[in-house]
MIFI-623497 format. One record per residue: x, y, z of N, C-alpha, C, O in turn. Coordinates in steps of 0.05 Angstrom, whole numbers, plus 5000, padded with zeros to 4 digits. Example, Ala and Ser with C-alpha at 12.3 -4.5 7.8 and 13.67 -1.06 7.14 Angstrom:
<pts>
526448865156524649105156526449345156528549345169525749555142527349795143525850015157526850235161
</pts>
This chain:
<pts>
519165087444518765267467515965387467514865467446514765397490512065497492512065797488513865937497510065897473509866187468508266307491505866307491509766427510508466547533507566827527509167017531505166857519504067127514501667157532499567017529501867337551499767377571498867667570500467847564496267717576495367997578496768147601497468017621497168407597498568557618496868587643497868587665494268617639492468657661489868497657489368397635488368477678485768347677483868487697484768567718481368517689479468657706477968457724477868217718476868557747475268377764472968247749472268017754471868397730469568287715470568057697469067857693472868087685473967867669474667627685474267397677475767667709476367447727473967277734474067027735471667407738469267267746468267087724466666907730469167117700468366937678469766667679468966477666471966667694473566417695472266217715470866297733472865967711471865757729473365767755475765797756471865737777473065737804474565467808473465257802476965477818478465237824479865257850480165477861480865037861482165027887483864777889483764607872485564767909487264547914485664297921484064307939486164077907484763827912486563607921485763377923489063667928490863467937490663427967488663487979492863317978492863258007493663508023495663628017492063568043492763788061493563678088492163518101495963748097496963658123497163908141498764088135495563918162495664138181497464058204497163848217499464218209501464168229501064358253501364608250500264248276499964428299501464328323501064418346503264138319505164058340507763958327507763898303509863938343512463858332512463578321513863528302510963398334510863128324509863118295510862978278507763268290506663288263508563408243508763328220510063608252512063738235514163538227514863518203515263398246517463208239516462968223517962848208513862908225512762698208512562778179513162618161511863028174511563118146514163218134514463248110516163278151518663408142519963258118520763388099520262988119521562858096520162908069521562908049517662958070516163008045516763288034516563338010517463468052518163738044521063758033521763948019522663558039525463558031525963418005528163417995523863317992524163187966524763397945523863627948526363337924526963527904524463637890522463497886524463897884522164017871521864307879523464407894519764427869519164707875516964727895514964577893517264897914515164937935513765197930514965407926511065187930509565437932509665537961509565367979509765797965510265907991508266137997507766297979507166138021505466358029505266358059506066168072504166568070503666588099500966708104499866848087499866658127497366788136497866908164499366798180496467128169496667268194493967348204492267438189493467318230490967398242490667698238492467848245488467788226488068078221487968238247486968138267489068468246488968658268487368898259487769008238485468978276483769208269484569458284483069648285486969438296488069678309490069818291491769688279489770068288491470228270494470198279495070238302496170128260498970118265499969858278502269828283498069678283498869428296498569198277496569178263500569018276500468778259501268538276503268548290499668338275500268098291502467938278503167978254503667758294505667578283504467388263502067338264506067278246505167078226503966838241505166738260501666748232500366518244500966258230501066048243501266268204501366018188503366048165503466258152504865838161506565818137505465598119504965378129505065658093504165448075506465378055507665558043506965128053508865028033507464808017506364618028507464837990505864647974507464547950508964697938506864297943507764187917505164157900503164267907505464007879503063967862500863817876498463857870501563637894499563467906499563457937498063307949501263627949501363637978501563927987503164087977499863998006500064268019500464228049498764108062502664328059503264308087502764578100504064778093500964588119500164838133501264818161500364668177503264988167504664978192503865208210504265438204502565138233501565348251503765448269504165338291505265638260507565728275506765898300508365938317504265978301503266098326503165888348503165958372503165638341503165418360505965288364506665218387507465258343509965108345512465278340514665188342512065538332514365698325515565608298514165478282518065678294519465588270521765398279523865488287521265138276523364948284525864988267525765088245528164908277530664938262530564818234531764938215529264598231529164468205527464628185527964628161525464768195523864938178525465188170525465278147526965298190528765528184530765448163531565608146531665198164533665098144532465088116533865158097529965008114528665008088528365298077528865338053527665478094527365758086530065888079530166088065532265768088534965878084536465728062538665808055535265518051536665348032536465448004534265457993538665537991538565637964537765417944536965477921538065167951537364947933534464867934533564707917532964987952530064937954528665187944528565397957527565177919526265407908523465437920521865247921522965677930520365737943519165977929520166207930516965937914515766137898513266247912511566097921513166517914510866647927510466927916511967017899508567057928507867337920508567517943507767467966509967737937510767937958512367797980511767838004514267637973515767477993517367648012517867558035518167888004519668058022518068118048519168108070515468168044513768228067513567988085513767998110513067748073512767508088515367448105515167388128517567478091520167418105520667618127521667538149520067868122520468078143519067998169520268018191516667908167515067848191515767568202515567528226516567388185517467128195520067158212520367018231521767338203524267368218523867498245525667498262521567608250520867708276520167478295520367498319519267258283518667018299521266868305521766778328522966838285525566698288527466798267526866818244529866868276531866958257532866738239533466518248533066798213534266608194535266768170534466998166536866648154537966778130536566678105537166458095534566828095532966738073534466698047536266858041533866488033535166428008533366247991531766088002533566267965532066087947529166177942527566017933528566427948525766527944525466657917527266807907523266607904522466737879520066907884517966817893520267177879517967347882516567367855517567497837514267247853512767247828511967527819511667577795511567707838510867977831512968107813512268257794515468037818517668147801518067977776518468087754517867717779518367537757516467577734517267567711513967627740511967647718512467897700511367907678513968087710514468327694516068257669515968397649517668037671519167947647517267857625518167827602514767807631512767717612510867937605508767897592511468187613509768417607507168427624505368577617507068277645504768277663504968497683506968507698502968667685503068897703501668837729502468947750499668667729498268597753500068427771501768277761499668447798501468307816500068147837501367987851497468187841496068037861495667747853495567687829495667567872495567277866493067197851493167037833490767317858488267247844488467317815487567167798489567557809489767647781491867487766491467407743494067427779496167267766495166987760495866877739493566877778492466607773490766607748490866427731489066807746487266817723488766867697488266737677490667047698492267117674493866877664493966817640495266747682497266547675496066257674496766097657494466197694493365927696490565887684489765667678489166107681486566097667484265997685482365897674484466027711482265977728482166177751483966337754480066167767479566367788479866227815478966007819481066377834481166277862479666467880479366707874478666357902477166517921479066647942480966517950478466887949480067027971478267087995478967258011475966947997474067018018475066968046474267098065476866778049477866708076480266868085481366818106481167058068483667198074483567338101485467308117481467488106481267638132479667478151477367558158480767258161479367098181481367038204483767118202480466918225482166868248483966628244483066398246486466678237488366468232489566358257491266178256488766458280489666348306487366218321487566168345485166168307482866028320483865758329485665638318482565658351483365398362483165178340484965008339481165198324480865008302480265158276478365308274481965118256481565248230479365098215479164858216477765258201475465138186476565008161478765058152474864828149475564708124475964918102477764888086474365118102474665338083477365478085478565538065478165518110480865638114483065458104484965558091482865208110484965018101485165008071487365018060482864998057482864988028483965248017485565247998483165478028484165738020487265748022488565828003488265678046491065698051492665518033494765588022491665278029493065078012493065177983495065147969490765287974490565377947492465597940493765597919492765787958494566017953497465917948498766017930498465737965501165637961501365467937503365477922499365307932499365127909499465277883501065197865497865487880497965637854500565777850501365827828501965857872504565987869506565807855507965897837506665547863508565367849507565307821509265267803504965297816503965247789504665477771505465437748504265727781504965967764507865957757508666007734509565907777512465907771513265697751514765747732512165457754512865237736511765297708513065227688509465417706508365487680510165687666510665667642511065887681512766097669515465997661516566077640516765827677519465737670519465547647521565477637517165457638516965307613517865477590518665377568517765747594518765937574521765987575522766147561523065837594525965837596527166097607529566137605525566267619526666497634526766407663524666367676529166377674529466277701530666507718532966577714529166617737530166837753532266747773532266507781533966927782535766877804534066907830532867117834534066707847532466727871533166967888535467047889531167077902531567297920533467207943533466977951534967407953536767367976538967167970540467087989539367087945541366887939544166977946545966817951544567247947547167347952547867347981550167387988545967287999546467308028547667048039548167028063
</pts>
């Protein structure tokens, strides 16, 4: 069994010492239903999905835009679904509701809350890494810090506050979005090598 001993916290200065890394696999951008149904069989293969969402920033106090993008990633595939363009198709809602499809992300409650405003579904099979890492004595909860602590490299967050509803997303946005979901599944898989397997969020619903 791997000896999972991680520092409880990490400083921004310590993170900067790590090598910058990013997702280098295949990125599939879905902005129409035909593209979604083409990639769907690849999302249904057994395995763990990294999960994240992106939202166009709002600079009005008290206002939050609807979710623009859902990211689902495996080790070598990142599927970026522009739900501001296609909504949440029934088959995507089924993935989000399937207790047999593990979806690992950070602060998943917030993501799910806003996704359900786009389309109602019964979430199941979600792992919130912010909670899971506490079993390892890790106090930090942001994805950038968790990546450094657990995976030993640094990710960029420069594209976080950008226009996720732009007519064309930039290459930097695509890599950023893919990387966030990709590292979520990597973190989860690294941690479960220590044989602590959490009960997925919402499993009781």
